[in-house]
C-alpha positions as CSV (number, residue, x, y, z in Angstrom):
1,X,-16.3,6.7,-39.0
2,X,-16.4,10.4,-38.1
3,X,-13.9,12.5,-36.3
4,X,-15.4,15.5,-34.4
5,X,-12.8,17.9,-33.1
6,X,-14.0,20.4,-30.6
7,X,-11.5,23.2,-30.0
8,X,-11.6,25.5,-27.0
9,X,-9.8,28.7,-28.1
10,X,-9.6,29.9,-24.4
11,X,-7.5,27.0,-23.3
12,X,-3.8,27.6,-22.5
13,X,-2.0,30.9,-22.7
14,X,-3.0,31.8,-26.2
15,X,-5.6,31.0,-28.9
16,X,-4.2,28.2,-31.1
17,X,-7.5,27.2,-32.7
18,X,-6.5,28.3,-36.3
19,X,-3.2,26.5,-36.1
20,X,-4.8,23.3,-34.8
21,X,-7.6,23.4,-37.4
22,X,-5.1,23.7,-40.2
23,X,-3.1,20.7,-38.8
24,X,-6.3,18.7,-38.6
25,X,-7.3,19.5,-42.2
26,X,-3.9,18.5,-43.4
27,X,-4.4,14.8,-42.3
28,X,-5.0,12.4,-45.2
29,X,-8.1,10.4,-44.3
30,X,-11.2,9.0,-46.0
31,X,-13.2,9.4,-42.8
32,X,-15.4,12.4,-42.3
33,X,-13.7,15.2,-40.3
34,X,-15.7,17.9,-38.5
35,X,-14.1,20.9,-36.6
36,X,-16.1,23.0,-34.1
37,X,-14.7,25.9,-32.1
38,X,-16.5,26.8,-28.9
39,X,-17.4,30.3,-27.9
40,X,-18.7,29.8,-24.4
41,X,-18.4,27.5,-21.3
42,X,-20.6,24.4,-21.6
43,X,-21.0,24.7,-25.4
44,X,-18.9,21.6,-26.0
45,X,-21.4,19.4,-24.2
46,X,-24.2,20.8,-26.3
47,X,-22.3,20.3,-29.6
48,X,-21.5,16.6,-28.7
49,X,-25.0,15.7,-27.7
50,X,-26.6,17.3,-30.7
51,X,-24.3,15.5,-33.0
52,X,-24.6,12.1,-31.5
53,X,-28.4,12.3,-31.5
54,X,-28.5,12.6,-35.3
55,X,-25.5,10.7,-36.6
56,X,-25.6,7.1,-37.7
57,X,-21.8,6.7,-37.8
58,X,-19.4,5.8,-35.0
59,X,-17.9,9.1,-33.9
60,X,-14.6,9.9,-32.3
61,X,-14.9,13.1,-30.4
62,X,-11.7,15.0,-29.5
63,X,-11.5,17.5,-26.7
64,X,-8.9,20.1,-27.8
65,X,-8.4,22.1,-24.6
66,X,-7.7,21.6,-20.9
67,X,-9.2,19.3,-18.4
68,X,-12.3,21.4,-18.2
69,X,-12.9,20.9,-21.9
70,X,-12.4,17.2,-21.5
71,X,-15.0,17.2,-18.7
72,X,-17.5,19.0,-21.0
73,X,-17.0,16.4,-23.7
74,X,-17.5,13.6,-21.1
75,X,-20.8,15.2,-20.0
76,X,-21.8,15.1,-23.7
77,X,-21.0,11.5,-24.5
78,X,-22.4,9.8,-21.4
79,X,-25.2,7.4,-22.3
80,X,-24.1,7.1,-26.0
81,X,-22.6,3.8,-27.3
82,X,-21.7,5.0,-30.8
83,X,-18.7,7.1,-29.8
84,X,-15.3,7.4,-28.0
85,X,-13.4,10.4,-26.8
86,X,-9.9,11.6,-27.1
87,X,-8.1,14.3,-25.2
88,X,-5.7,16.6,-27.1
89,X,-4.1,18.6,-24.2
90,X,-3.9,22.3,-24.9
91,X,-4.6,23.7,-21.4
92,X,-2.4,24.7,-18.5
93,X,-2.9,21.5,-16.4
94,X,-3.6,18.6,-18.7
95,X,-3.8,16.3,-15.8
96,X,-5.9,13.5,-17.3
97,X,-3.3,12.5,-19.9
98,X,-0.5,12.4,-17.3
99,X,-1.9,9.1,-15.9
100,X,-1.1,7.4,-19.2
101,X,2.6,7.1,-18.4
102,X,4.9,6.3,-20.2
103,X,3.0,8.1,-22.9
104,X,3.6,11.9,-22.8
105,X,1.8,15.1,-23.8
106,X,3.4,15.0,-27.2
107,X,1.8,11.7,-28.0
108,X,-1.6,13.1,-27.3
109,X,-1.1,16.3,-29.3
110,X,0.0,14.3,-32.3
111,X,-3.2,14.3,-34.4
112,X,-2.2,11.4,-36.6
113,X,-1.4,9.2,-33.6
114,X,-4.7,10.1,-32.0
115,X,-6.8,9.4,-35.1
116,X,-5.0,6.0,-35.5
117,X,-5.2,5.2,-31.8
118,X,-7.2,2.5,-30.1
119,X,-10.3,2.8,-27.9
120,X,-9.9,1.8,-24.2
121,X,-12.9,1.5,-21.9
122,X,-12.5,3.5,-18.7
123,X,-14.5,3.9,-15.5
124,X,-16.4,7.1,-14.7
125,X,-17.4,8.6,-11.4
126,X,-20.9,10.1,-11.1
127,X,-22.0,12.6,-8.5
128,X,-25.5,14.2,-8.6
129,X,-25.6,14.2,-12.3
130,X,-22.0,15.4,-12.8
131,X,-19.3,13.1,-14.1
132,X,-15.5,12.8,-13.9
133,X,-13.0,10.2,-15.3
134,X,-10.1,11.9,-13.5
135,X,-10.5,13.4,-10.0
136,X,-13.3,14.7,-7.7
137,X,-12.2,16.5,-4.6
138,X,-13.4,18.4,-1.6
139,X,-12.0,20.4,1.3
140,X,-8.9,22.7,1.2
141,X,-8.1,22.3,-2.5
142,X,-11.7,23.0,-3.5
143,X,-11.6,26.1,-1.3
144,X,-8.4,27.3,-3.0
145,X,-10.0,26.9,-6.5
146,X,-13.2,28.7,-5.3
147,X,-11.3,31.7,-3.9
148,X,-9.1,32.3,-6.9
149,X,-12.0,34.2,-8.6
150,X,-12.1,36.6,-5.6
151,X,-8.4,37.4,-5.8
152,X,-8.5,37.9,-9.5
153,X,-10.7,40.9,-9.0
154,X,-7.8,42.7,-7.3
155,X,-6.1,45.2,-9.7
156,X,-2.9,43.9,-11.3
157,X,-3.4,40.4,-9.8
158,X,-3.0,37.8,-12.6
159,X,-4.5,34.3,-12.7
160,X,-1.3,32.5,-11.5
161,X,-0.7,35.1,-8.7
162,X,-4.4,34.8,-7.7
163,X,-3.9,31.1,-7.3
164,X,-0.8,31.5,-5.2
165,X,-2.5,34.0,-2.9
166,X,-5.5,31.7,-2.6
167,X,-3.2,28.8,-1.5
168,X,-1.7,30.9,1.3
169,X,-5.1,32.4,2.3
170,X,-6.9,29.0,2.5
171,X,-4.0,27.4,4.3
172,X,-4.8,29.6,7.3
173,X,-8.5,30.0,6.9
174,X,-9.9,26.8,5.1
175,X,-7.9,23.9,6.5
176,X,-10.6,22.5,8.7
177,X,-13.7,21.0,7.1
178,X,-16.4,19.2,9.2
179,X,-18.3,16.7,7.3
180,X,-19.0,13.0,7.8
181,X,-17.3,10.7,5.3
182,X,-18.7,7.3,4.3
183,X,-17.0,4.8,2.0
184,X,-19.3,2.0,0.8
185,X,-21.8,3.1,3.4
186,X,-19.3,2.8,6.4
187,X,-17.9,5.7,8.3
188,X,-14.3,6.5,7.2
189,X,-11.9,6.4,10.2
190,X,-10.4,9.8,10.8
191,X,-13.0,11.8,9.1
192,X,-14.9,12.1,12.5
193,X,-12.1,14.3,13.7
194,X,-11.9,16.7,10.8
195,X,-11.0,16.7,7.1
196,X,-8.4,18.9,5.5
197,X,-8.9,17.5,2.0
198,X,-10.1,14.4,0.2
199,X,-9.8,13.0,-3.3
200,X,-11.8,10.4,-5.2
201,X,-9.6,9.4,-8.2
202,X,-9.8,7.4,-11.4
203,X,-6.8,9.4,-12.7
204,X,-3.7,9.9,-10.6
205,X,-3.1,13.7,-11.1
206,X,-4.9,17.0,-10.5
207,X,-4.0,20.6,-9.9
208,X,-1.4,20.8,-12.6
209,X,0.6,17.7,-11.8
210,X,-0.1,16.9,-8.2
211,X,-0.1,13.1,-7.9
212,X,-2.9,12.9,-5.3
213,X,-4.1,9.4,-6.1
214,X,-1.0,7.4,-7.1
215,X,-2.7,4.0,-6.9
216,X,-5.7,5.0,-9.1
217,X,-6.4,2.9,-12.2
218,X,-8.7,3.9,-15.1
219,X,-10.5,0.6,-15.4
220,X,-10.3,-1.5,-12.2
221,X,-13.9,-0.7,-11.3
222,X,-13.0,1.1,-8.0
223,X,-12.6,4.6,-6.7
224,X,-9.2,5.3,-5.3
225,X,-10.1,7.3,-2.2
226,X,-7.5,9.5,-0.3
227,X,-8.2,11.4,2.9
228,X,-6.0,13.9,4.9
229,X,-7.0,14.8,8.4
230,X,-6.7,18.4,9.3
231,X,-3.1,19.3,10.5
232,X,-1.3,22.5,11.3
233,X,-0.3,24.8,8.4
234,X,3.4,24.1,9.1
235,X,2.9,20.3,9.1
236,X,1.0,20.5,5.8
237,X,3.8,22.6,4.2
238,X,6.2,19.9,5.1
239,X,3.8,17.3,3.6
240,X,3.4,19.3,0.4
241,X,6.5,18.0,-1.5
242,X,5.5,14.3,-0.8
243,X,1.9,15.1,-1.8
244,X,2.9,16.6,-5.1
245,X,5.2,13.6,-6.0
246,X,2.7,11.0,-4.8
247,X,4.8,9.8,-1.9
248,X,2.2,10.6,0.7
249,X,0.2,7.3,0.4
250,X,1.3,4.3,2.6
251,X,4.0,6.5,4.1
252,X,4.7,5.6,7.8
253,X,6.0,9.1,8.3
254,X,2.7,10.6,7.3
255,X,0.1,8.6,9.4
256,X,-2.7,11.2,8.9
257,X,-3.0,10.3,5.2
258,X,-5.3,7.3,4.6
259,X,-6.4,5.7,1.4
260,X,-8.5,2.7,0.2
261,X,-10.4,1.3,-2.8
262,X,-14.2,1.6,-2.7
263,X,-17.3,1.7,-4.8
264,X,-18.8,4.9,-3.4
265,X,-18.0,8.0,-1.2
266,X,-20.6,10.0,0.6
267,X,-20.1,13.3,2.3
268,X,-22.7,14.5,4.9
269,X,-23.1,17.9,6.5
270,X,-25.7,20.3,7.6
271,X,-24.3,22.8,5.1
272,X,-23.6,22.6,1.4
273,X,-20.2,21.1,0.5
274,X,-18.0,22.5,-2.3
275,X,-17.0,19.7,-4.6
276,X,-14.4,20.1,-7.3
277,X,-14.8,18.6,-10.8
278,X,-11.6,19.2,-12.9
279,X,-11.3,22.8,-11.6
280,X,-15.1,23.6,-11.5
281,X,-16.4,24.0,-8.0
282,X,-20.1,23.1,-7.3
283,X,-21.9,23.4,-4.0
284,X,-23.7,20.2,-3.2
285,X,-26.0,18.8,-0.5
286,X,-24.7,15.5,0.9
287,X,-23.1,14.4,-2.3
288,X,-22.4,10.7,-3.1
289,X,-19.7,9.7,-5.6
290,X,-20.4,6.4,-7.4
291,X,-18.4,4.3,-9.8
292,X,-19.7,3.5,-13.3
293,X,-17.5,0.7,-14.6
294,X,-16.2,1.1,-18.1
295,X,-18.8,3.7,-18.9
296,X,-16.9,5.5,-21.8
297,X,-14.3,4.7,-24.4
298,X,-11.1,6.8,-24.4
299,X,-8.7,7.0,-27.4
300,X,-5.1,6.1,-26.6
301,X,-2.7,7.4,-29.3
302,X,-1.0,4.7,-31.4
303,X,2.5,4.2,-30.3
304,X,4.6,1.2,-31.5
305,X,5.2,-1.6,-29.0
306,X,2.9,0.0,-26.4
307,X,-0.6,-1.1,-25.5
308,X,-3.2,-0.3,-22.8
309,X,-6.0,-2.6,-21.7
């Protein structure tokens, strides 16, 4: 067996690649261990693919970074059978591993627990050649992420401040999105009015801990779809606390939030639609999100008296 660690030095608040590499090297194992440090976006996908094309051994690939790094690794292992992937959270959001409750971040950053962990098959969502095993979204939240870059260009505005500015800006300018929503080929009730935001989830969390899809499960073969009809800025502000905690679904006090399990989600519009994949926003024409049951294997850290199926 091989263990391929791919470290993103840009993840998180500081570069911890040397510290992590030393920790990995200190692990006592007879397996082959390979450490790669990326230097540009997208490089992790290329490293994984190139390695899996030539190796004869089963390879465990570890994404050492944020959710974006994990998505790059996912893009690299799709289609390969001789591998599994682990996520060692070093980013600011680390939303994918949150869904493995009661396991915590410390379990996933424990290199020994990860290397001794078990593989679990999980579903993957596919959309126009892009993949996600966590959350795909569109609407208000995608607009927020897209506009962050614009506000970062303002002098003295940091990344976190740019995000907060974008939240307020989009709350008043990007709440209403007009596209037709189909689930399993049938028009989704409420989307004909207008959409504020929607989420297709396999994981429960996104956006740094927002529990948008509380009923999502990694390997039930279904997409957990959640839709919010456009409401006033004030009403959405009152909803926000429930939305963050995951109390917005099946809540009689919040009738404009709808959810269901499905196999596909299609968005139709005369214009391109901004779609969010773990923080990356891509403009797409009439995208369809499809489920790929148990398409990849994910490493769950070894913890006594705890098992995932």
